[in-house]
C-alpha positions in Angstrom: 44.4 5.8 -23.9 44.3 3.3 -21.2 42.0 0.3 -20.7 43.4 -0.2 -16.6 41.0 1.1 -14.8 42.9 1.1 -11.7 45.3 3.9 -11.9 47.4 5.8 -9.0 48.6 9.0 -9.1 51.9 9.3 -6.1 55.0 10.2 -6.8 58.5 8.2 -7.0 60.2 7.4 -3.4 62.8 5.4 -3.2 65.2 3.4 -6.0 67.2 0.5 -5.3 69.1 -0.8 -8.2 70.3 -4.0 -8.8 72.3 -5.4 -11.8 69.3 -6.4 -13.3 66.6 -6.0 -11.1 65.7 -3.0 -9.6 62.4 -2.2 -6.4 60.6 1.5 -6.8 59.1 2.5 -4.0 56.2 5.3 -4.9 54.3 6.9 -2.9 50.6 7.8 -2.9 49.1 9.0 0.3 49.6 7.6 3.1 50.1 4.6 1.3 53.1 2.9 -0.2 53.3 0.5 -3.5 56.3 -1.5 -4.6 57.2 -2.4 -7.6 59.6 -5.2 -9.3 61.0 -3.6 -12.8 64.1 -4.5 -14.8 66.4 -2.2 -14.3 67.0 -1.4 -18.2 62.8 0.2 -17.3 63.6 1.7 -15.0 67.0 3.9 -17.3 64.7 3.9 -20.5 61.1 5.8 -18.2 64.2 8.3 -17.1 62.6 7.4 -13.3 64.0 9.4 -10.4 62.9 9.8 -6.7 60.3 12.5 -6.6 59.4 12.5 -10.1 55.5 11.6 -10.5 54.0 8.4 -11.9 50.5 6.5 -12.8 50.5 3.0 -10.9 49.1 0.2 -12.7 47.1 -2.2 -11.0 45.6 -5.4 -13.1 42.9 -6.0 -11.5 43.6 -9.6 -12.0 46.4 -9.4 -10.3 44.3 -7.5 -6.5 44.3 -9.9 -3.4 41.7 -8.5 -0.7 42.0 -9.3 3.0 38.8 -8.4 5.5 39.1 -7.2 9.0 
């Protein structure tokens, strides 16, 4: 169980590894979400392209724009 309500199912589209950090792009429907996490976290989670993941967004860090 997790208290976060903003959970989106997606698939890892790409991973760019740096020495310490990594950029992980997740495809969620027609949208891409980008997460910057530690390289150690990528390795610990065993993230690979095409792998199914759940993106969890902290509600206090979501910005809205009107158009």
